[in-house]
N, C-alpha and C positions, 0 to 999 in steps of 0.2 A: 111589832116595833116597840111596844111597851116592855116586852121581855128583854129585848136587846138593850134598851136603855137601862133596865134594872141590872143587867149583867155588867155593863160598863160602870155603873154607879157603885158596884160592890167590889172594892179593891181586893179583898181576899180571894174571891172567885177568879178575878182576873189574874191575880198573881199565880194561883194554882194552875190556871190554863197555860200561862206563859212558861211555866216550869216544865210542861210536858212537850215532847218533840213536835206533836202536831200544832201546839200553840206557838212554838217558835217559827214554824213554817208560815202559820197564819200571820204572825207579826211581821215577818219579813215581806210577805206578800202585800200587807197593808202599807208598810213603809215604802215598798217599791211603787205601789199605786200612787201614794202621796207624792213621792219624788217625781214620778212620771207626770202627774197632774201639774205639779209646780213647774217642771221643765217645759211642759206643753204651754202652760199659761205664760211663762217667760218668753218663749219663742213667739207665741201669738202676739204678745204685747210688743215685742221687738219688731216683728215684721209689720204689725199694724201701723207703727210710726212711719216705717219706710213706705208702705203702700199709700198711706194717707198723704204724706208729704209729696211724693212723686206724682201720684195720679191727680190729686187736687190741683197741684201747680200746673201740670201738663206732662204726661209721660214722654212727650216728644219735644221737650223744651230745648234740647241740645241741637235741634235741627236748624238749618239755614234755608230760608226761602229765597230762591233766585228768580228774579222777574226780568222779562224782556222790556224794551222801551215801549211806551204806550202806543197803541195802534190808532191811526187816524184814517177816516174815510171822508169822501166828498161827493157831492152830486156829480153824476156822470160816470162814476166808477162802476166797472162791470163786476157785479156780484149778485148772487141770488139770495133770497131770504134764508134758504136752508144753509148756505155757506156762512152767512153772517151768524146764524144761531149756533152753528158748530164752533165758530170763533168765540162766541160768548160763553159757551160751555167750557172751552179751554181756558178762558180768562177766569172762570169760576162763578159766572152768573148762573142763575137758576130760573127756570120757568115757574116760579113760585112767588106770588105777590108778597112783598114785604121782606123777602130774604135779605139779611143784613149784608151778605157778601156781594150784593148786586142781583137784580132780577130783570126779566124781560117778559113781554107779552106780544104775541105775534098773531097776525091774521094772514090771509092769502097774499096781500100786497103791502103790508106794513109790519114793522118791528118797533115796538115801544120799549125803550131802554131806560132803566133806573139804576144808576151806578151805586157802588158800595157806599155805605153810610160814612160820612166824613172823608170821602175821597178827595185827594188833592190833585188827581190827574184827570179825571173824567170831566166832560163838558157840561154835565148836569143831565137831568131827565129830558128825553127828546124822543121824537117819533121819526123813523126813517121810512120813506115811501118809495116803492119800487115800481118800475115800469120797463118792459122790454129787456129784462135782464140787467138793468142798471138801477143805481140809486137815483131816483128822479128828484127828490126833495128831502131836506132835513129841516124839521121844525121843532123848536123847543116846546115844552109842555104849555108854556104861557103864550104860544103862538108866534114866536119870533123865528124868522127864517135864518138858518145857519149856513155859512159857507163850507165849514168843515165840522167834523165831530170826532173828538178824541175819547177813547175808551180807557178803562183801567188797564194796567199792564198785565200781560199774560204770564202765568207762572211757568217757568221753564222746568224747574226741578226743586224738590225739597230734599236736602242732602244732610246726612249726619257726618261727624268727623270720621266715622268708620266706613264712609262711602256707601251708606244705605240711602236708597232713593225711595221716597214715598209721596203720595198725594193724599192729603187728609180728606176723609169723607165723614159725613154725619150719618147716624142710623137712618134718619128719615130720607136720606138721598139714595139708599140702597134699594134697588128693585126687589120686589117680593121674591122673584125667582132666584136672586143671589142669596138672600137670607135662607130660603128653603133648601137650596142646594148645599149650603154649608151645614145647616142643621141636620139634613138627611145623611150627610157623609161623616160628619165629625162628632155629633152629639144630639141625637134625635129627641132626647128628653131635657134639653138645655133649659127650656122655659118652665120646667116642672121641678127639677131637683135643686138642692141647696149648695151646689158646687161639687158634690161627690155623688156619683150615680151608683148606688149600691147594687142595683140589678145588673148593670153593665160590669161592675167589678166582679160580682159572683160568676157571671158567665165567662169572663176573661180567665178567672182562676180555674174554672172547670176545664176550659179548652186547653189551657197551658198544662194542667196536670195530665190530661188525656194524651196530649201530644208529646209530653215529656220535655218541652222546651218553651221558651218565651215566644208565643206567637201573637197574642192578643194585646192590644193597647186598651187601657181603661181610663185614660185621661179625658176629662171633660174639657169643654172649651175654656172654662174658668181655670182649670189646672194647666192647660196649655199656655194660657196667657201668663200665669204665674211663672211658669218655667221660662218662657221667652223673655220676660222683662227682668227677672231677678236671679235665675238659677242656670246652672250648666246642664248638659245632657247626660251626665254620669248616671248609670243605671244602678243605683243602690238605695237602700231603705231610708238613709238620712235625707237624700235629695227628695225622695217621694214624700216623706213626712213633712218637710218644709213646703213642698208643693201643695199638700192638703191644707196646711196651716194658712198659707197665703190665699189659697182659693176660698177658704172660710171667711177670711177678712174681706176679700173682694165682694163676696156675696152679702156680707153684713153691711158693707159701706155703700155699695152702688146698686143701681137697678140693673135688671137683665139687659135692657137696651144699652146702658152705658158700658157694661162689660163687653157686650157683643161689638160695640163701636170701637173700644180699645183693641179688641182682638183683630178685627178686620183691617185696622190701620197698622198693626204690628206684624202680622203673620208673614213668614218668609215664603216667597214664591219664585225664586230662581235668581239668575245672574244675567246681566247684560254688560259685556265689556268688563271694566274694572269695578262696576257697581253691583250691589245686590238689591233685588227688588223686594220691597216690603209693603204690604198692604194691598187690598183689593183695588183701591183707586189707582195706584201706580201700575199694577198688573193689567188693569183694563186698558191703560194707555200703551204699555209695552207690547202686549200681545195682540190688541185689536185696534189701537190708535184711536180710542174713543173715551168719552166720559163714562163713568160707571153707570150713570142713569140710562145710558143708551144700550146697555148690554142686552142681548137676546137670551132666551132660555138656554140654547146649547152653549153659548159663550159663558154664561154664568156657571153652567155645569162643568165646563172645562176648567175654569179657574178654581172651583171648589175641589176638583179632582187633583189639582196640582199640589194642594196643601200637604198631602201625604209624602210625596217624593218629587219635588219640583224638577230636579235635574233628570231623573229617570223618565218622567212623563213630559219633558220639554217638547212642545208641539213643533218647534222649528227643527229640532234634530230628530225627533222620533214621532212623526205624525200618527203612525199606526198605534203605537202605545197610548198616545194622548187620546185618540178616538175611543179605544177600548175602555180607558179609564173614564172618559166623559160619559160613555153609554152606561157604564156601571152606576155612576152618580144619577143619571136620569132614571135608571131602573129602581134605585133606592127611593127616589122621589115619587115614582109611580106606586111602588109598594106601600109607601107611607101616606098615600092619598093626597100628595101635594101637587100633582099634575094629573091631567086626564089621560086616558089611553091614546086619544088623538094627538095631544101635545107630545106624548112620549114618542109616538111613531114619527111625527113630523120632525122632531128634534134629532132623533137618532138617524134619520135619513139624510141629514145635512152633512156635507164634507167639512173637514177642519179648514177654516179660513182665517189664518192669522195675518196680521199686518206686518210686513217686513220693515226693518229699521229705516230703510230709505223712504218709506211712506210716512215717516214721522220726523221730518227734517227740522222742525222748529226747535227741537231739543238742543241742537248744536253741541254734540258731545265734545268735540275738539275744543270749542270755545269754552265749555264748562271746565274742562281740565285746565286750560290756561287761566281762567278766572279764579278757580280754586287755588291754584299756585300763587296767583297775585295776592289773594286775600291772606293766605298763610304768611306770605312775606311782609305784607303791609300791616296786618293786624294780629300778628302772632302773640303780642302781649295784651290784646284786647278781645280775644276770641269769645269770652263769655258775655261780652257786651254787644255782640253782633247778632241780629235776628233776621232782618230782611235786607237783601242785596238787590238793588235795582241796577241791572247791567245796561250796557249800551246796545245790545243785540236787538235788531228789528226782526220779529218773528216771521213776518211776511217775506222780508228780504232774505232771511235765512232759508225759508222754504224755496224761494226762487233760486238761490245758490245751489242748494242740494239737488234740486230738480235739473238745473242746467248741467251740473256735473254728471248726474245719472244719465241724461239723454245724450251727452257728448261722448261718453265712454266707448260705446260700441264702434263708432267711427275711428276714434283714437286708437283703440286696440287693433282694429283692422290695419291701420297705417303702420303701427309699431310692429305688427307681426311680420312685416316684410323684411325687417332687419334683425328681429329677435326671434330665433328659432327654438328656444327652449320653453316657450309658453309663458314666461314671466311677463306680467303686464305692468305698464308704467303707472306711477302714482300721480296724484293731482293735489295741488293746494290752491286755495282761493281765499283772499282776504279783501273785504270791501269796507271802506270807511268814509265818513263824512269829512272831506278835506278841511272844512271850516272849523271843526271842533276836535278832530282826531278820533271821534267815537267810532269804534269798530261795529259795523252794522250786520255783517255776515262773515262767517268763517268756516271753511271746509279744510280739514287737515289731512285728508286721505280719501280713498275711494270706498273704504268700508271700515268703520270704527270697530265693528264686532270682531273683525279678523286682525286688525292692527290698530293699536292706540298711539302709535308713533305719530306725532303732530308735525307734519311737513312744513307748516308755516314757520316753524322754528329751526328748520334744517338749513344749514349754511351751504350755499353753492355759488359758483361764479355766476354773476348776473348777466354776462354777455353784453350785447348792445343796448340793453335797457339802461346801461350806465352812460351812454354817449351824450344824452342831454346835459349831463353835468360838465362834460368837456365844452360843449357849445355855450352853456350858460357862463362858464368862466371866460370864454372867448368874447362874448358880447359884453361882459363886464369891463373889458378893456376901454370901453367908451367913457368910463366914469373916473378912471384913476390917472389919466394923462401921463401914463408911463408906457413907452414902447409903442408898438403898432396897435392901431385901433381896428378891431375886427367887427364886421357887420354881417347881416344875413347875405349881403351881396358880395362879400369878399371872396376872391377866387382862391381855390386850392387845387393842386395837381395830385391826382392819385396814382401817378406812375410809381412802380415798385421802388422801394427805398430801404436802406439799412439804417437803423437808429442806434446810436451809441449811447450806452448808459454805464458809466464807470468802466469796468473792464469787460462788460458784456455787450453783445450785439443782439438786436431784436429785428426780425424780418417778418412783419405781418403780411398777410395776403387777404384779398377780398374773397367773398363767397363765390365759389366756382371760378376763381381766378379772373373775374370780370374786371375790366378797367374802362373808366369813362373819360379819362383824361382830365382836362381842366373843368371845374364846376364851381358854383357858388356854395357857401356854407349851407344854405338852405337845401340845395340839391344833395349835398353830401349826407345830411341827416336823413332826408327823405329816402335816399337810396341805401342808407345804413352802410356807407362806404368805410371800410376798416382803415385803409392806408391814409385816407384823408383825415379821419378822426385822430390818428396818431400824430400827423403833421400839425394839425391844429393844436393839439395838446402840447407839442414841442414848442410851438410859437408862443403859446400862453405861459407855459412853464408847468411841467408835470406836478410840481409841488403845489402850485396854486389850484390845479384841478383836484388833487387829492384832499387838500385842506377844505375846499368847498364840500366835497362829498362827505368827509368826516363830520363836518359841522351839521350835516343833514342826517346823521345817524348811520352812515355807511362806514363804520369805524375801522374796517380792515384796509381801506384804500391807502395805497402808498404811492409816492411820487416817482413812478417809473413809466416807461413807454407802455407797458402792458395795462396800466390803469385805464387807458383810453378805451380799451376793448372789454372792460368789465372782467378782468382776470381775477379780481379779488372777491372773496366770498361775502355774501350777505344772505339774510333770510328773507322770504317773501314779506314778512311783517315789517322788517327794517326797510325794505325797498318801498313798501306802501307809505311808510312814514316819510321817507326821503322825498317821494314825489309830491307830498303836500306843498313843497317849496314851489313847484310849478303850478299846482292847481289852486293855490291859496294866495296868489298875487305876491309871491316872494317870501311869505312867512312859513317857517317850519312849524308844524304842530305835532306833538308827540302822540302816537296812538294810545287810546285809552279803552279800558274794558268796563270800568265801573262809573256809573252816574252818581249813585248815592248809596250810602250804607246806613241803616237804621238799627237802633238798639231795641231791646224788648218792649220798651214803653213808647216807641215811636221817635225817640230822640235821634237827631242826626249825628252819627259818628264820623261820617266823611261825606263830602260833596265835591264832585270833580270840578276843577277849574282847568280849562285847556292850558297846557304848557306850550307856549309859542315863543318864537324869536324870529326877528327879521334877518334873512340871509341874503336875499336878492333884492335889488332895486325893482320896484314895481314895473318899470319899463322893460327891464331885462326879462322879468318873469312873463310879461305879456308876449314879448318877442319869441320866447321859448314855447309858450302855448300855441302861438300862431304857426311856428315852424313844425310843431308836433301835430297840429291839425293837418298840415301838408302830408305828414306820414300817413295819416288816416285816409286822406282824400286822394293821394297820388302815389303813395309809397308802399312800404312793406305791410302797413296796416290796412290796406284797401279791402282786404277780405271782409272786414266788418261792414263796410259800405255795400259790398256785393251781396252780403247776407241780409241786408235790409235795415241795418242800424243807421239812421239818418240824422240823429240829433247832433248838435255841436259838440265835438269831442276831440281830444288830443291824446296821443299815446305813442308808445315805442315798443317794437318787437325786440326780442333778445334770443340769441342762440349761442349756447356754450356746449357743454355736454348735455344740457337740458334745454327745454323750450320755455320762453318767458313772454308775457305781454303785460305791460303796465299802461293803463290808460284812465282817463277821467272825463267827466262832464263838469258843469259848474257846481253840482251838488253830490257827486258820488265818484270816488276813486277806487279802482279795483286792480289788483295784481293777481295774475294766474301763473303758476309754475307747473310744469310737467316734467317728470324724470323718473329714474329708477332709484330705488333705495340703495342698491349696491354700487351706485355711481358709474355704471356703464354708460356708454354714449347712446343717447336717445336716437341720434341720426335723423332728427326731424327739426326743421326750422321752427322758431316760435310762431311764425305766421301760419303754420299747418297744425301745430300741436296746442299751444296755449290760446292763440287768438280766437279760434272757433268757440272755445269754452267761455272766454271773456264776452264774446258777442252774444251768445245764447243767454248768458246771465244778464247782461246790460239791457237787452231787449225786454226781458221779463221785468227787470227792476224798474224800468222807466214807464211801465204801465201802471205802477202804483202811484197814487196821487201825490205823495210827498217827494217823488223823484221825477214826475212827469214834466215838470216845468223847467227842464234844463235850458239854460239861456246862453246866448253867445257870450264869450269871455269879455269882461269889461275892459275898455281901452283907457289907460291912464293918460294924464296930460304929459306933454313933453315929447310927443312922437310926431313924426311927419310921414307921409307916404310919397313915394317917388316911383315913376315908371322907369324900370331899368331893363337893360338887355341882359339876359342870363348868360350869354356867352362871354361878354366883356365885363359884366358887373358894373358898367357905367350907365349914366343916364341915357334913356332910349331916345332915338331920333325917329322921325316918321318912317325911316327905312327899316327899322327893327321890327320885323313881322312877329317875332315871338316875345315881344315886350310884355312884362308883367308888373303889377303893382307890388311894391315891397315896403314894409315898415322899417323906419330907422329912428333911433334916438336923435332928436333934433340936433343938428350940427355935425352928424356923422354921415349924412347921406353923400353920395358921390357928387363931385363938383364938375366933372368933365363929361362930355357926351361920348357916346359909343364911337370908338375909332375903327370898329370893324364894319359898321354899316352906315354911319352918319354921313350927311352931306351938308356942308356949311350953308349952301344956298337954301336948302329946305328949312334949316333952323332960323334963317333970317326972314322967312316969309311972314307977311303981316298976319296977325291973328293966331300965330302958333302958340299953343298953351304950354306954359312952363311945366315940366314934368314933376316938380316938387310941390306938394300941397300940405298944409296943416291937416291933421286928422280931425274929422268931424266927430264930436263927442256928444 
């Protein structure tokens, strides 16, 4: 070293050396090394700033967290402790005392819950006690008995603007088998090297030279993370050099556990529908329907095996390939001493058991697409300020909706196959909302999201007879304006065939199967879904008045023609659900809503939903319509729901166009079901046979949940009277009217004369005869 220093301190010797050819080569080499070192230092400094800023802030800061509405339970609810802990895992709680995201502790008969720190949703720390498969008691930690308990909201999805889905996990939440599987497969010396594995690099170079082509990958986990977050997949030395530089900075800046955590949250693991799956947490949910902490050894090995080629080893499409890859991962784990011989044998003996999408219904993919579109429209100028989105979806109700559709499809397909011979199966849409707030609680846009992302709740189709309540609502509204004929539920209408003139056109409607009932009351006409009677009522009221009412309720395509009475104009299932809030919500229209609250990065409220409502019907008219549609359920085309065991107070209406419809509601839940073909062919099934069974299956499941179980009779407003009438004459009943029934009327519109078909003056004059008109007891 002293001789070298002396050489450089002697200008003459240095000058003579540089004058010779070998000196010039040496000088060039030294300058090249200096330039390369400077360039390397510059690149390191440049990428160091990028790495530090992004990873310290959060590499996934551009993602949106989508949450369901908070879950509520109550004593008496049928639920097992294991089911509750599964729900807690989905919410993000951990069986780890003091965990900031919420934690729980369970025994055989109790679950003690501690919500997230600073939670604004949960009811506080409490203990839930179980007996005979039910929640027996809920007690706060300080000993106070609770009637209900509300949890923090469940995470539906974590989505980036590029439609990447991920569920964030911490290093400490990963099971050892998951860590070992990734290490054995991707980088077995990860915890020993400094970001670049020279032994692996040398081996890869040797194999590539021997084979004469690029066969071996030498990227460490750190290098893979660098490439995934900041670089493209181009195979050239510039990209590889940048990869090494970034990997070096990662290793200098972060611990191995932090790097591994970044990696398992970023790694790409396949696609589902229009979304790409990123991270082990999301993959555990997509492939197995469970929290990452619940993964078994063979499940962990399968996920680790997917990292190399997710689409090629997709267990849904290629189970044999997936099993071979999984077993290879298990063999690598055994060879590296990470599992025992028995664990290896037991794991490789297990079949591939993945969870199909229909087993994970709470994700609500069609709802998520609709919600994402809504956010883009509403917050396109504020995207960087949105971090957490609290949606209206009820995760339990969504599961009930998906399960109801899944269980109903085989019977529907069997019925449809009688008229469709080419094997094409009908599609289904279901939307359920709270009629008081308009909040959408469950939504199914098709029978299989993986096969088709077309959202049928947005598909416009003629709504058929589900439109008729708007005809009769306009008719009953004549009692309020003192103009023209006053129509009541007891007004008579004749359904004899008729031709209706409109402009230069003629309209000749017919009844289903050409049935004719003759003269009937308006109530009977609605209960029987009589077509000719509906058009005659609309003609009497005025087609324009009917269409105006429908348009004000969101059925915007309605026009004042005779065909409007039979639902000939298009609407979407979502629009129809919004329109029916007029009947379910005592005359007030409430616009359907997807979002409850939107929060920024620091928890600030960016948006909070306030129901958009407007009064469209008089409360008395709304009640009369509820009552008449209860008749549809109890005695008419909706009776199938009663026959199937749905007994709660409910109102609704079937519809049959080219498709099948049913729209119905209780006091706290409104649901619309549509069934039809995407290619618009005729379903050839009435709504009572196609849509109503799905509606019934869903509503039976929904009303087992505590927040929907207390469906009550519809409230009766003031200003109504009841009267005993004869349905044949529509007049007040006499003692001789054996089929007399009680009917509601807006006070002052009840019949004033007695039945002239069966009445006898002598009987009416008998002492003690009770007058048939009575004020309504409220």
